[in-house]
C-alpha positions in Angstrom: 0.0 0.0 0.0 1.4 3.4 -0.9 -0.9 5.7 1.1 -4.0 5.9 3.3 -6.3 8.8 4.1 -9.3 9.1 6.4 -12.2 11.2 5.1 -14.9 11.3 7.7 -16.0 7.7 8.1 -14.4 6.6 4.9 -10.9 5.1 4.6 -9.3 5.8 1.3 -6.5 3.5 0.2 -4.1 3.8 -2.7 -2.3 0.6 -3.7 0.9 0.4 -5.7 0.1 -0.5 -9.3 -3.5 0.8 -9.1 -3.2 4.1 -10.9 -6.6 4.8 -12.5 -10.3 4.3 -11.7 -10.7 1.5 -14.2 -8.0 -0.6 -12.5 -9.3 0.3 -9.1 -12.8 -1.0 -10.2 -11.3 -4.5 -10.5 -11.0 -4.5 -6.6 -14.6 -3.6 -6.0 -16.1 -6.0 -3.4 -12.7 -7.3 -2.4 -12.0 -7.9 1.3 -9.0 -6.6 3.1 -7.7 -9.0 5.7 -5.5 -7.5 8.4 -3.4 -9.4 11.0 -5.1 -9.7 14.4 -2.8 -7.2 16.1 -4.2 -4.5 13.8 -7.9 -5.5 14.3 -10.3 -3.2 16.1 -10.8 -3.9 19.8 -14.0 -5.7 20.7 -16.7 -4.5 23.0 -18.6 -6.6 25.5 -20.4 -9.5 23.8 -18.6 -8.9 20.5 -16.7 -11.6 18.6 -14.8 -12.0 15.4 -16.4 -14.5 13.0 -13.1 -16.3 12.7 -13.2 -17.0 16.4 -16.7 -18.5 16.2 -15.9 -20.9 13.4 -15.4 -24.5 14.7 -17.3 -24.0 17.9 -19.3 -27.0 19.1 -23.0 -26.2 19.0 -24.8 -27.6 22.1 -28.3 -27.4 23.5 -29.2 -26.1 27.0 -28.3 -29.6 28.5 -24.9 -29.7 26.8 -25.8 -32.3 24.1 -23.8 -31.8 21.0 -25.9 -30.7 18.0 -23.2 -29.9 15.5 -20.4 -27.5 14.7 -20.6 -23.8 13.7 -18.8 -23.7 10.4 -19.4 -20.1 9.4 -21.4 -16.9 9.9 -22.7 -15.4 6.7 -24.2 -12.1 5.9 -27.9 -12.4 4.9 -30.5 -9.9 3.8 -32.2 -9.9 7.2 -29.1 -10.3 9.3 -26.3 -12.7 9.9 -26.9 -16.5 9.5 -25.1 -19.2 11.4 -24.1 -22.2 9.3 -24.2 -25.3 11.5 -22.9 -28.7 10.3 -24.9 -31.5 11.8 -23.3 -34.8 12.8 -24.8 -36.3 9.6 -22.6 -33.9 7.6 -25.7 -31.8 6.5 -25.5 -28.1 6.9 -28.3 -25.9 8.2 -28.6 -22.1 8.3 -30.2 -20.4 11.2 -30.5 -16.7 12.2 -27.5 -15.7 14.3 -29.6 -13.8 16.9 -29.9 -13.7 20.7 -33.2 -15.5 20.7 -31.6 -18.5 19.1 -28.1 -18.5 20.5 -27.2 -18.2 24.1 -23.8 -18.4 25.8 -20.7 -18.2 23.6 -17.7 -19.8 25.4 -14.6 -19.4 23.4 -12.4 -21.0 26.1 -14.4 -24.2 26.0 -15.1 -23.9 22.3 -18.8 -24.1 22.7 -21.9 -22.1 21.7 -25.3 -22.7 23.1 -28.3 -23.1 20.7 -31.4 -22.1 22.7 -33.9 -23.4 20.1 -32.6 -26.7 18.6 -35.8 -27.1 16.6 -34.5 -24.5 14.2 -32.0 -27.1 12.8 -34.8 -29.5 11.8 
């Protein structure tokens, strides 16, 4: 990267070799991945999606229901992708009414409403 500039809430980046709008357009929709040490600090109850991937999904009693493989952006909000023990994958809204405790140390996430995986 050659230079960066903050204009209000917008971060403008200029990359080496990208010298005109046409070439810059080829980067439209690209993701910028930064090392963890440069990531924004998290607030209470916030998590990075990468930290949620691979968590064991359990019900209130601790029974294993599957594994959280991804969190995807959906039109109505984020969707949790859960891989069932059968190998099938299900999508469920990633919202508080469906998911309870997230325990990164024990690598578990509680699904409050297991019926949503049916």
